[in-house]
Biopython code that builds the backbone (N, CA, C, O; Angstrom):
import numpy as np
from Bio.PDB.StructureBuilder import StructureBuilder

atoms = [
    (1, "MET", "N", (-71.375, -123.815, 104.526)),
    (1, "MET", "CA", (-71.025, -123.823, 103.131)),
    (1, "MET", "C", (-69.521, -123.598, 102.954)),
    (1, "MET", "O", (-68.918, -122.690, 103.527)),
    (2, "SER", "N", (-68.947, -124.490, 102.114)),
    (2, "SER", "CA", (-67.464, -124.315, 101.855)),
    (2, "SER", "C", (-67.080, -123.054, 101.118)),
    (2, "SER", "O", (-67.824, -122.609, 100.244)),
    (3, "PRO", "N", (-65.900, -122.439, 101.452)),
    (3, "PRO", "CA", (-65.518, -121.281, 100.830)),
    (3, "PRO", "C", (-65.262, -121.504, 99.291)),
    (3, "PRO", "O", (-65.402, -120.571, 98.501)),
    (4, "GLN", "N", (-64.893, -122.732, 98.898)),
    (4, "GLN", "CA", (-64.607, -123.047, 97.474)),
    (4, "GLN", "C", (-65.932, -123.223, 96.678)),
    (4, "GLN", "O", (-65.890, -123.134, 95.451)),
    (5, "LEU", "N", (-67.020, -123.450, 97.270)),
    (5, "LEU", "CA", (-68.310, -123.742, 96.585)),
    (5, "LEU", "C", (-68.732, -122.567, 95.636)),
    (5, "LEU", "O", (-69.125, -122.813, 94.496)),
    (6, "PRO", "N", (-68.650, -121.338, 96.099)),
    (6, "PRO", "CA", (-69.017, -120.197, 95.166)),
    (6, "PRO", "C", (-68.179, -120.164, 93.962)),
    (6, "PRO", "O", (-68.651, -119.971, 92.842)),
    (7, "VAL", "N", (-66.834, -120.368, 94.216)),
    (7, "VAL", "CA", (-65.782, -120.340, 93.133)),
    (7, "VAL", "C", (-66.112, -121.518, 92.175)),
    (7, "VAL", "O", (-66.016, -121.370, 90.957)),
    (8, "LEU", "N", (-66.492, -122.658, 92.724)),
    (8, "LEU", "CA", (-66.788, -123.798, 91.781)),
    (8, "LEU", "C", (-68.057, -123.497, 90.944)),
    (8, "LEU", "O", (-68.120, -123.789, 89.750)),
    (9, "LEU", "N", (-69.087, -122.888, 91.639)),
    (9, "LEU", "CA", (-70.333, -122.537, 90.995)),
    (9, "LEU", "C", (-70.147, -121.596, 89.895)),
    (9, "LEU", "O", (-70.766, -121.750, 88.842)),
    (10, "VAL", "N", (-69.261, -120.548, 90.089)),
    (10, "VAL", "CA", (-68.950, -119.607, 89.091)),
    (10, "VAL", "C", (-68.188, -120.236, 87.908)),
    (10, "VAL", "O", (-68.468, -120.003, 86.732)),
    (11, "SER", "N", (-67.236, -121.025, 88.307)),
    (11, "SER", "CA", (-66.437, -121.719, 87.318)),
    (11, "SER", "C", (-67.298, -122.605, 86.380)),
    (11, "SER", "O", (-67.109, -122.578, 85.164)),
    (12, "LEU", "N", (-68.283, -123.423, 86.976)),
    (12, "LEU", "CA", (-69.131, -124.249, 86.258)),
    (12, "LEU", "C", (-70.109, -123.451, 85.399)),
    (12, "LEU", "O", (-70.465, -123.880, 84.301)),
    (13, "THR", "N", (-70.540, -122.303, 85.891)),
    (13, "THR", "CA", (-71.378, -121.481, 85.054)),
    (13, "THR", "C", (-70.627, -120.929, 83.773)),
    (13, "THR", "O", (-71.165, -120.952, 82.666)),
    (14, "VAL", "N", (-69.465, -120.476, 83.967)),
    (14, "VAL", "CA", (-68.579, -119.957, 82.881)),
    (14, "VAL", "C", (-68.355, -121.089, 81.913)),
    (14, "VAL", "O", (-68.494, -120.921, 80.702)),
    (15, "PHE", "N", (-67.997, -122.279, 82.464)),
    (15, "PHE", "CA", (-67.839, -123.432, 81.537)),
    (15, "PHE", "C", (-69.070, -123.817, 80.776)),
    (15, "PHE", "O", (-68.953, -124.064, 79.576)),
    (16, "ILE", "N", (-70.165, -123.888, 81.323)),
    (16, "ILE", "CA", (-71.422, -124.295, 80.668)),
    (16, "ILE", "C", (-71.805, -123.141, 79.663)),
    (16, "ILE", "O", (-72.286, -123.458, 78.576)),
    (17, "LEU", "N", (-71.625, -121.900, 79.962)),
    (17, "LEU", "CA", (-72.019, -120.866, 78.924)),
    (17, "LEU", "C", (-70.978, -120.943, 77.833)),
    (17, "LEU", "O", (-71.337, -120.774, 76.667)),
    (18, "SER", "N", (-69.719, -121.185, 78.126)),
    (18, "SER", "CA", (-68.719, -121.352, 77.119)),
    (18, "SER", "C", (-69.061, -122.440, 76.042)),
    (18, "SER", "O", (-68.895, -122.269, 74.835)),
    (19, "VAL", "N", (-69.568, -123.596, 76.632)),
    (19, "VAL", "CA", (-69.897, -124.677, 75.722)),
    (19, "VAL", "C", (-71.023, -124.290, 74.874)),
    (19, "VAL", "O", (-70.972, -124.619, 73.689)),
    (20, "PHE", "N", (-72.025, -123.643, 75.307)),
    (20, "PHE", "CA", (-73.212, -123.284, 74.519)),
    (20, "PHE", "C", (-72.730, -122.162, 73.537)),
    (20, "PHE", "O", (-73.166, -122.205, 72.386)),
    (21, "LEU", "N", (-71.911, -121.214, 73.878)),
    (21, "LEU", "CA", (-71.463, -120.301, 72.957)),
    (21, "LEU", "C", (-70.596, -120.850, 71.906)),
    (21, "LEU", "O", (-70.686, -120.409, 70.760)),
    (22, "GLY", "N", (-69.748, -121.796, 72.214)),
    (22, "GLY", "CA", (-68.837, -122.448, 71.254)),
    (22, "GLY", "C", (-69.682, -123.289, 70.321)),
    (22, "GLY", "O", (-69.346, -123.347, 69.138)),
    (23, "ILE", "N", (-70.751, -123.949, 70.747)),
    (23, "ILE", "CA", (-71.592, -124.666, 69.847)),
    (23, "ILE", "C", (-72.261, -123.739, 68.846)),
    (23, "ILE", "O", (-72.303, -124.024, 67.649)),
    (24, "GLU", "N", (-72.769, -122.655, 69.337)),
    (24, "GLU", "CA", (-73.569, -121.666, 68.403)),
    (24, "GLU", "C", (-72.535, -121.138, 67.425)),
    (24, "GLU", "O", (-72.895, -121.028, 66.253)),
    (25, "VAL", "N", (-71.345, -120.810, 67.744)),
    (25, "VAL", "CA", (-70.386, -120.184, 66.897)),
    (25, "VAL", "C", (-70.023, -121.192, 65.775)),
    (25, "VAL", "O", (-70.015, -120.873, 64.586)),
    (26, "ILE", "N", (-69.736, -122.375, 66.217)),
    (26, "ILE", "CA", (-69.206, -123.421, 65.249)),
    (26, "ILE", "C", (-70.390, -123.802, 64.375)),
    (26, "ILE", "O", (-70.175, -124.086, 63.196)),
    (27, "ALA", "N", (-71.643, -123.828, 64.874)),
    (27, "ALA", "CA", (-72.641, -124.276, 64.043)),
    (27, "ALA", "C", (-73.004, -123.277, 62.914)),
    (27, "ALA", "O", (-73.664, -123.660, 61.948)),
    (28, "LYS", "N", (-72.584, -122.027, 63.033)),
    (28, "LYS", "CA", (-72.844, -120.989, 62.026)),
    (28, "LYS", "C", (-71.779, -120.966, 60.960)),
    (28, "LYS", "O", (-71.920, -120.235, 59.979)),
    (29, "VAL", "N", (-70.681, -121.762, 61.115)),
    (29, "VAL", "CA", (-69.636, -121.692, 60.094)),
    (29, "VAL", "C", (-69.967, -122.643, 58.979)),
    (29, "VAL", "O", (-70.227, -123.823, 59.218)),
    (30, "PRO", "N", (-69.960, -122.124, 57.710)),
    (30, "PRO", "CA", (-70.191, -123.021, 56.564)),
    (30, "PRO", "C", (-69.058, -124.117, 56.447)),
    (30, "PRO", "O", (-67.919, -123.913, 56.867)),
    (31, "THR", "N", (-69.428, -125.214, 55.884)),
    (31, "THR", "CA", (-68.439, -126.309, 55.758)),
    (31, "THR", "C", (-67.198, -125.948, 54.896)),
    (31, "THR", "O", (-66.080, -126.397, 55.148)),
    (32, "THR", "N", (-67.460, -125.126, 53.883)),
    (32, "THR", "CA", (-66.256, -124.745, 53.045)),
    (32, "THR", "C", (-65.325, -123.905, 53.795)),
    (32, "THR", "O", (-64.156, -123.846, 53.415)),
    (33, "LEU", "N", (-65.703, -123.270, 54.786)),
    (33, "LEU", "CA", (-64.793, -122.369, 55.478)),
    (33, "LEU", "C", (-64.252, -123.044, 56.807)),
    (33, "LEU", "O", (-63.504, -122.399, 57.541)),
    (34, "HIS", "N", (-64.592, -124.217, 57.089)),
    (34, "HIS", "CA", (-64.255, -124.885, 58.322)),
    (34, "HIS", "C", (-62.751, -125.151, 58.337)),
    (34, "HIS", "O", (-62.096, -124.789, 59.315)),
    (35, "THR", "N", (-62.165, -125.771, 57.294)),
    (35, "THR", "CA", (-60.753, -126.108, 57.243)),
    (35, "THR", "C", (-59.854, -124.880, 57.196)),
    (35, "THR", "O", (-58.833, -124.890, 57.884)),
    (36, "PRO", "N", (-60.147, -123.826, 56.443)),
    (36, "PRO", "CA", (-59.298, -122.617, 56.499)),
    (36, "PRO", "C", (-59.295, -121.888, 57.859)),
    (36, "PRO", "O", (-58.335, -121.203, 58.211)),
    (37, "LEU", "N", (-60.346, -122.050, 58.574)),
    (37, "LEU", "CA", (-60.443, -121.463, 59.911)),
    (37, "LEU", "C", (-59.697, -122.250, 60.966)),
    (37, "LEU", "O", (-59.424, -121.711, 62.038)),
    (38, "MET", "N", (-59.356, -123.495, 60.711)),
    (38, "MET", "CA", (-58.560, -124.309, 61.550)),
    (38, "MET", "C", (-57.272, -123.748, 62.098)),
    (38, "MET", "O", (-56.895, -123.845, 63.266)),
    (39, "SER", "N", (-56.600, -123.104, 61.032)),
    (39, "SER", "CA", (-55.302, -122.492, 61.346)),
    (39, "SER", "C", (-55.462, -121.314, 62.262)),
    (39, "SER", "O", (-54.553, -121.061, 63.053)),
    (40, "GLY", "N", (-56.552, -120.570, 62.219)),
    (40, "GLY", "CA", (-56.800, -119.545, 63.129)),
    (40, "GLY", "C", (-57.123, -119.955, 64.396)),
    (40, "GLY", "O", (-56.696, -119.286, 65.336)),
    (41, "THR", "N", (-57.879, -121.048, 64.631)),
    (41, "THR", "CA", (-58.375, -121.532, 65.789)),
    (41, "THR", "C", (-57.173, -122.162, 66.650)),
    (41, "THR", "O", (-57.245, -122.270, 67.874)),
    (42, "ASN", "N", (-56.107, -122.551, 65.923)),
    (42, "ASN", "CA", (-54.897, -123.112, 66.688)),
    (42, "ASN", "C", (-54.452, -122.194, 67.821)),
    (42, "ASN", "O", (-54.073, -122.638, 68.905)),
    (43, "ALA", "N", (-54.515, -120.912, 67.530)),
    (43, "ALA", "CA", (-54.113, -119.853, 68.512)),
    (43, "ALA", "C", (-54.968, -119.909, 69.654)),
    (43, "ALA", "O", (-54.463, -119.740, 70.764)),
    (44, "ILE", "N", (-56.329, -120.146, 69.526)),
    (44, "ILE", "CA", (-57.257, -120.187, 70.596)),
    (44, "ILE", "C", (-56.952, -121.456, 71.423)),
    (44, "ILE", "O", (-57.055, -121.388, 72.648)),
    (45, "HIS", "N", (-56.590, -122.583, 70.840)),
    (45, "HIS", "CA", (-56.320, -123.853, 71.505)),
    (45, "HIS", "C", (-55.042, -123.706, 72.171)),
    (45, "HIS", "O", (-54.879, -124.312, 73.230)),
    (46, "GLY", "N", (-54.031, -122.923, 71.660)),
    (46, "GLY", "CA", (-52.781, -122.665, 72.377)),
    (46, "GLY", "C", (-53.005, -121.877, 73.647)),
    (46, "GLY", "O", (-52.259, -122.060, 74.610)),
    (47, "ILE", "N", (-53.997, -121.010, 73.693)),
    (47, "ILE", "CA", (-54.312, -120.289, 74.895)),
    (47, "ILE", "C", (-54.951, -121.233, 75.950)),
    (47, "ILE", "O", (-54.739, -121.084, 77.154)),
    (48, "VAL", "N", (-55.751, -122.221, 75.435)),
    (48, "VAL", "CA", (-56.289, -123.202, 76.476)),
    (48, "VAL", "C", (-55.239, -124.047, 76.957)),
    (48, "VAL", "O", (-55.297, -124.417, 78.129)),
    (49, "VAL", "N", (-54.194, -124.445, 76.156)),
    (49, "VAL", "CA", (-53.049, -125.099, 76.712)),
    (49, "VAL", "C", (-52.323, -124.420, 77.792)),
    (49, "VAL", "O", (-52.077, -124.952, 78.875)),
    (50, "VAL", "N", (-51.982, -123.202, 77.455)),
    (50, "VAL", "CA", (-51.225, -122.255, 78.372)),
    (50, "VAL", "C", (-52.016, -122.088, 79.709)),
    (50, "VAL", "O", (-51.452, -122.165, 80.800)),
    (51, "ALA", "N", (-53.329, -121.859, 79.567)),
    (51, "ALA", "CA", (-54.203, -121.610, 80.769)),
    (51, "ALA", "C", (-54.142, -122.957, 81.550)),
    (51, "ALA", "O", (-53.959, -122.926, 82.767)),
    (52, "GLY", "N", (-54.286, -124.119, 80.900)),
    (52, "GLY", "CA", (-54.349, -125.308, 81.623)),
    (52, "GLY", "C", (-53.024, -125.592, 82.389)),
    (52, "GLY", "O", (-53.023, -126.037, 83.537)),
    (53, "MET", "N", (-51.920, -125.315, 81.698)),
    (53, "MET", "CA", (-50.679, -125.458, 82.375)),
    (53, "MET", "C", (-50.571, -124.612, 83.587)),
    (53, "MET", "O", (-50.143, -125.072, 84.645)),
    (54, "ILE", "N", (-50.971, -123.321, 83.442)),
    (54, "ILE", "CA", (-50.892, -122.502, 84.650)),
    (54, "ILE", "C", (-51.722, -122.925, 85.811)),
    (54, "ILE", "O", (-51.253, -122.895, 86.948)),
    (55, "VAL", "N", (-52.975, -123.331, 85.560)),
    (55, "VAL", "CA", (-53.881, -123.909, 86.529)),
    (55, "VAL", "C", (-53.269, -125.241, 87.067)),
    (55, "VAL", "O", (-53.350, -125.496, 88.268)),
    (56, "PHE", "N", (-52.709, -126.026, 86.265)),
    (56, "PHE", "CA", (-52.145, -127.269, 86.685)),
    (56, "PHE", "C", (-50.983, -127.073, 87.606)),
    (56, "PHE", "O", (-50.865, -127.711, 88.652)),
    (57, "GLY", "N", (-50.056, -126.097, 87.156)),
    (57, "GLY", "CA", (-48.925, -125.740, 88.041)),
    (57, "GLY", "C", (-49.326, -125.127, 89.350)),
    (57, "GLY", "O", (-48.735, -125.452, 90.381)),
    (58, "LEU", "N", (-50.273, -124.283, 89.354)),
    (58, "LEU", "CA", (-50.807, -123.676, 90.560)),
    (58, "LEU", "C", (-51.506, -124.616, 91.493)),
    (58, "LEU", "O", (-51.412, -124.480, 92.713)),
    (59, "SER", "N", (-52.228, -125.601, 90.910)),
    (59, "SER", "CA", (-52.908, -126.523, 91.784)),
    (59, "SER", "C", (-51.894, -127.490, 92.481)),
    (59, "SER", "O", (-52.131, -127.970, 93.589)),
    (60, "ILE", "N", (-50.808, -127.738, 91.809)),
    (60, "ILE", "CA", (-49.811, -128.613, 92.410)),
    (60, "ILE", "C", (-48.986, -127.844, 93.442)),
    (60, "ILE", "O", (-48.726, -128.411, 94.504)),
    (61, "THR", "N", (-48.583, -126.689, 93.234)),
    (61, "THR", "CA", (-47.810, -125.931, 94.152)),
    (61, "THR", "C", (-48.579, -125.461, 95.322)),
    (61, "THR", "O", (-48.043, -125.397, 96.428)),
    (62, "ASN", "N", (-49.851, -125.118, 95.124)),
    (62, "ASN", "CA", (-50.656, -124.661, 96.246)),
    (62, "ASN", "C", (-51.398, -125.764, 96.967)),
    (62, "ASN", "O", (-52.116, -125.537, 97.941)),
    (63, "GLY", "N", (-51.190, -127.025, 96.429)),
    (63, "GLY", "CA", (-51.832, -128.168, 97.240)),
    (63, "GLY", "C", (-53.382, -128.145, 97.115)),
    (63, "GLY", "O", (-54.089, -128.574, 98.027)),
    (64, "GLN", "N", (-53.882, -127.646, 95.989)),
    (64, "GLN", "CA", (-55.334, -127.761, 95.903)),
    (64, "GLN", "C", (-55.867, -129.176, 95.742)),
    (64, "GLN", "O", (-55.132, -130.164, 95.718)),
    (65, "ASN", "N", (-57.162, -129.213, 95.635)),
    (65, "ASN", "CA", (-57.752, -130.557, 95.648)),
    (65, "ASN", "C", (-57.356, -131.315, 94.380)),
    (65, "ASN", "O", (-56.879, -130.717, 93.416)),
    (66, "LEU", "N", (-57.551, -132.610, 94.388)),
    (66, "LEU", "CA", (-57.150, -133.532, 93.371)),
    (66, "LEU", "C", (-58.011, -133.203, 92.098)),
    (66, "LEU", "O", (-57.486, -133.239, 90.985)),
    (67, "LEU", "N", (-59.254, -132.900, 92.257)),
    (67, "LEU", "CA", (-60.200, -132.678, 91.102)),
    (67, "LEU", "C", (-59.668, -131.514, 90.152)),
    (67, "LEU", "O", (-59.719, -131.573, 88.923)),
    (68, "THR", "N", (-59.180, -130.510, 90.843)),
    (68, "THR", "CA", (-58.650, -129.277, 90.078)),
    (68, "THR", "C", (-57.451, -129.753, 89.289)),
    (68, "THR", "O", (-57.351, -129.473, 88.095)),
    (69, "THR", "N", (-56.531, -130.471, 89.934)),
    (69, "THR", "CA", (-55.433, -130.984, 89.125)),
    (69, "THR", "C", (-55.710, -131.903, 87.958)),
    (69, "THR", "O", (-55.076, -131.819, 86.906)),
    (70, "ILE", "N", (-56.653, -132.764, 88.165)),
    (70, "ILE", "CA", (-57.093, -133.741, 87.115)),
    (70, "ILE", "C", (-57.762, -132.979, 86.024)),
    (70, "ILE", "O", (-57.470, -133.269, 84.864)),
    (71, "ILE", "N", (-58.655, -132.010, 86.273)),
    (71, "ILE", "CA", (-59.287, -131.247, 85.260)),
    (71, "ILE", "C", (-58.265, -130.320, 84.518)),
    (71, "ILE", "O", (-58.437, -130.122, 83.316)),
    (72, "ALA", "N", (-57.298, -129.789, 85.118)),
    (72, "ALA", "CA", (-56.323, -129.018, 84.441)),
    (72, "ALA", "C", (-55.464, -129.826, 83.613)),
    (72, "ALA", "O", (-55.051, -129.364, 82.549)),
    (73, "PHE", "N", (-55.138, -131.037, 84.011)),
    (73, "PHE", "CA", (-54.315, -132.001, 83.211)),
    (73, "PHE", "C", (-55.087, -132.423, 81.984)),
    (73, "PHE", "O", (-54.541, -132.475, 80.882)),
    (74, "ILE", "N", (-56.359, -132.724, 82.175)),
    (74, "ILE", "CA", (-57.228, -133.143, 80.965)),
    (74, "ILE", "C", (-57.295, -131.835, 79.993)),
    (74, "ILE", "O", (-57.173, -131.968, 78.776)),
    (75, "ALA", "N", (-57.478, -130.688, 80.544)),
    (75, "ALA", "CA", (-57.480, -129.484, 79.683)),
    (75, "ALA", "C", (-56.223, -129.346, 78.837)),
    (75, "ALA", "O", (-56.328, -129.040, 77.649)),
    (76, "VAL", "N", (-55.045, -129.559, 79.397)),
    (76, "VAL", "CA", (-53.753, -129.472, 78.634)),
    (76, "VAL", "C", (-53.654, -130.640, 77.643)),
    (76, "VAL", "O", (-53.173, -130.452, 76.525)),
    (77, "VAL", "N", (-54.089, -131.806, 78.023)),
    (77, "VAL", "CA", (-54.082, -132.811, 76.897)),
    (77, "VAL", "C", (-55.040, -132.605, 75.826)),
    (77, "VAL", "O", (-54.693, -132.758, 74.655)),
    (78, "PHE", "N", (-56.219, -132.271, 76.144)),
    (78, "PHE", "CA", (-57.259, -132.042, 75.031)),
    (78, "PHE", "C", (-56.837, -130.778, 74.230)),
    (78, "PHE", "O", (-56.952, -130.756, 73.005)),
    (79, "GLY", "N", (-56.365, -129.764, 74.908)),
    (79, "GLY", "CA", (-55.943, -128.595, 74.102)),
    (79, "GLY", "C", (-54.777, -128.915, 73.160)),
    (79, "GLY", "O", (-54.763, -128.470, 72.012)),
    (80, "ALA", "N", (-53.763, -129.719, 73.668)),
    (80, "ALA", "CA", (-52.645, -130.020, 72.921)),
    (80, "ALA", "C", (-53.156, -130.954, 71.698)),
    (80, "ALA", "O", (-52.602, -130.846, 70.605)),
    (81, "GLY", "N", (-54.040, -131.716, 71.860)),
    (81, "GLY", "CA", (-54.705, -132.613, 70.893)),
    (81, "GLY", "C", (-55.326, -131.723, 69.781)),
    (81, "GLY", "O", (-55.122, -131.960, 68.591)),
    (82, "ASN", "N", (-56.079, -130.704, 70.211)),
    (82, "ASN", "CA", (-56.676, -129.812, 69.278)),
    (82, "ASN", "C", (-55.660, -129.066, 68.441)),
    (82, "ASN", "O", (-55.847, -128.892, 67.237)),
    (83, "VAL", "N", (-54.514, -128.595, 69.114)),
    (83, "VAL", "CA", (-53.512, -127.870, 68.440)),
    (83, "VAL", "C", (-52.944, -128.793, 67.312)),
    (83, "VAL", "O", (-52.934, -128.418, 66.139)),
    (84, "VAL", "N", (-52.511, -129.911, 67.676)),
    (84, "VAL", "CA", (-51.891, -130.894, 66.764)),
    (84, "VAL", "C", (-52.817, -131.248, 65.601)),
    (84, "VAL", "O", (-52.415, -131.219, 64.438)),
    (85, "GLY", "N", (-54.078, -131.587, 65.943)),
    (85, "GLY", "CA", (-55.098, -131.910, 64.946)),
    (85, "GLY", "C", (-55.337, -130.787, 63.946)),
    (85, "GLY", "O", (-55.511, -130.970, 62.741)),
    (86, "GLY", "N", (-55.327, -129.592, 64.570)),
    (86, "GLY", "CA", (-55.515, -128.303, 63.677)),
    (86, "GLY", "C", (-54.377, -128.219, 62.646)),
    (86, "GLY", "O", (-54.599, -127.959, 61.463)),
    (87, "PHE", "N", (-53.127, -128.455, 63.151)),
    (87, "PHE", "CA", (-52.064, -128.347, 62.197)),
    (87, "PHE", "C", (-52.075, -129.433, 61.153)),
    (87, "PHE", "O", (-51.653, -129.230, 60.015)),
    (88, "VAL", "N", (-52.552, -130.563, 61.546)),
    (88, "VAL", "CA", (-52.589, -131.738, 60.640)),
    (88, "VAL", "C", (-53.689, -131.405, 59.534)),
    (88, "VAL", "O", (-53.462, -131.602, 58.340)),
    (89, "VAL", "N", (-54.789, -130.932, 59.963)),
    (89, "VAL", "CA", (-55.844, -130.557, 58.953)),
    (89, "VAL", "C", (-55.409, -129.359, 58.068)),
    (89, "VAL", "O", (-55.754, -129.310, 56.888)),
    (90, "THR", "N", (-54.717, -128.479, 58.592)),
    (90, "THR", "CA", (-54.216, -127.321, 57.771)),
    (90, "THR", "C", (-53.272, -127.760, 56.813)),
    (90, "THR", "O", (-53.303, -127.331, 55.660)),
    (91, "ASP", "N", (-52.344, -128.669, 57.246)),
    (91, "ASP", "CA", (-51.226, -129.189, 56.372)),
    (91, "ASP", "C", (-51.874, -129.978, 55.205)),
    (91, "ASP", "O", (-51.429, -129.856, 54.064)),
    (92, "ARG", "N", (-52.966, -130.822, 55.500)),
    (92, "ARG", "CA", (-53.692, -131.573, 54.495)),
    (92, "ARG", "C", (-54.319, -130.560, 53.422)),
    (92, "ARG", "O", (-54.268, -130.733, 52.204)),
    (93, "MET", "N", (-54.891, -129.525, 54.045)),
    (93, "MET", "CA", (-55.580, -128.536, 53.105)),
    (93, "MET", "C", (-54.503, -127.890, 52.214)),
    (93, "MET", "O", (-54.718, -127.716, 51.014)),
    (94, "LEU", "N", (-53.425, -127.559, 52.757)),
    (94, "LEU", "CA", (-52.395, -126.846, 51.941)),
    (94, "LEU", "C", (-51.826, -127.791, 50.901)),
    (94, "LEU", "O", (-51.419, -127.355, 49.825)),
    (95, "GLN", "N", (-51.792, -129.141, 51.222)),
    (95, "GLN", "CA", (-51.280, -130.085, 50.176)),
    (95, "GLN", "C", (-52.154, -130.141, 48.956)),
    (95, "GLN", "O", (-51.654, -130.478, 47.882)),
    (96, "MET", "N", (-53.419, -129.834, 49.051)),
    (96, "MET", "CA", (-54.386, -129.872, 47.938)),
    (96, "MET", "C", (-53.960, -128.744, 46.932)),
    (96, "MET", "O", (-54.295, -128.808, 45.749)),
    (97, "PHE", "N", (-53.240, -127.751, 47.414)),
    (97, "PHE", "CA", (-52.892, -126.517, 46.480)),
    (97, "PHE", "C", (-51.447, -126.637, 45.971)),
    (97, "PHE", "O", (-50.984, -125.750, 45.253)),
    (98, "ARG", "N", (-50.737, -127.692, 46.319)),
    (98, "ARG", "CA", (-49.389, -127.903, 45.783)),
    (98, "ARG", "C", (-49.458, -128.419, 44.413)),
    (98, "ARG", "O", (-50.337, -129.206, 44.061)),
    (99, "ARG", "N", (-48.514, -127.972, 43.618)),
    (99, "ARG", "CA", (-48.509, -128.312, 42.213)),
    (99, "ARG", "C", (-48.071, -129.776, 42.072)),
    (99, "ARG", "O", (-47.137, -130.158, 42.777)),
    (100, "LYS", "N", (-48.632, -130.582, 41.270)),
    (100, "LYS", "CA", (-48.344, -131.961, 41.056)),
    (100, "LYS", "C", (-47.180, -131.891, 40.000)),
    (100, "LYS", "O", (-47.228, -131.112, 39.047)),
    (101, "PRO", "N", (-46.115, -132.765, 40.230)),
    (101, "PRO", "CA", (-44.978, -132.854, 39.214)),
    (101, "PRO", "C", (-45.533, -133.379, 37.914)),
    (101, "PRO", "O", (-46.256, -134.375, 37.917)),
    (102, "GLY", "N", (-45.202, -132.708, 36.742)),
    (102, "GLY", "CA", (-45.573, -133.090, 35.468)),
    (102, "GLY", "C", (-44.694, -134.337, 35.060)),
    (102, "GLY", "O", (-43.836, -134.815, 35.802)),
    (103, "PRO", "N", (-45.003, -134.822, 33.776)),
    (103, "PRO", "CA", (-44.219, -136.008, 33.306)),
    (103, "PRO", "C", (-42.654, -135.601, 33.098)),
    (103, "PRO", "O", (-41.752, -136.422, 33.264)),
    (104, "GLN", "N", (-42.454, -134.414, 32.763)),
    (104, "GLN", "CA", (-41.017, -133.890, 32.526)),
    (104, "GLN", "C", (-40.285, -133.731, 33.809)),
    (104, "GLN", "O", (-39.063, -133.882, 33.827)),
    (105, "GLU", "N", (-40.943, -133.439, 34.868)),
    (105, "GLU", "CA", (-40.362, -133.117, 36.206)),
    (105, "GLU", "C", (-40.037, -134.384, 36.982)),
    (105, "GLU", "O", (-39.205, -134.361, 37.890)),
    (106, "LYS", "N", (-40.693, -135.498, 36.628)),
    (106, "LYS", "CA", (-40.455, -136.754, 37.393)),
    (106, "LYS", "C", (-39.083, -137.254, 37.057)),
    (106, "LYS", "O", (-38.638, -137.129, 35.916)),
    (107, "LYS", "N", (-38.381, -137.836, 38.054)),
    (107, "LYS", "CA", (-37.090, -138.432, 37.778)),
    (107, "LYS", "C", (-36.998, -139.752, 38.493)),
    (107, "LYS", "O", (-35.979, -140.436, 38.397)),
]
sb = StructureBuilder()
sb.init_structure("model")
sb.init_model(0)
sb.init_chain("A")
sb.init_seg("    ")
for serial, (resi, resn, name, xyz) in enumerate(atoms, 1):
    if name == "N":
        sb.init_residue(resn, " ", resi, " ")
    sb.init_atom(name, np.array(xyz, "f"), 0.0, 1.0, " ", f" {name:<3s}", serial, name[0])
structure = sb.get_structure()
């Protein structure tokens, strides 16, 4: 048995449990609260990006297998996409509360 097999098994177990926990948490959020919560979850996605960059950097410097490098790269790309998407959604939400210029304010 390979020495990396137990580490891979533990990592896969944590990943699968995280997916199930994330689905349960998100499913309980009412639709009206989803957009305001996006700004708060950007911090969580930022943690994913930082962790992915750390794993990516360590996998390159330590010469780990190619699969670890690819998964870390994908984590960074998806995490960055979530951060950007969260800020876009939050910005659109905040635009709904901006005051529209009245007829006297238009120039």
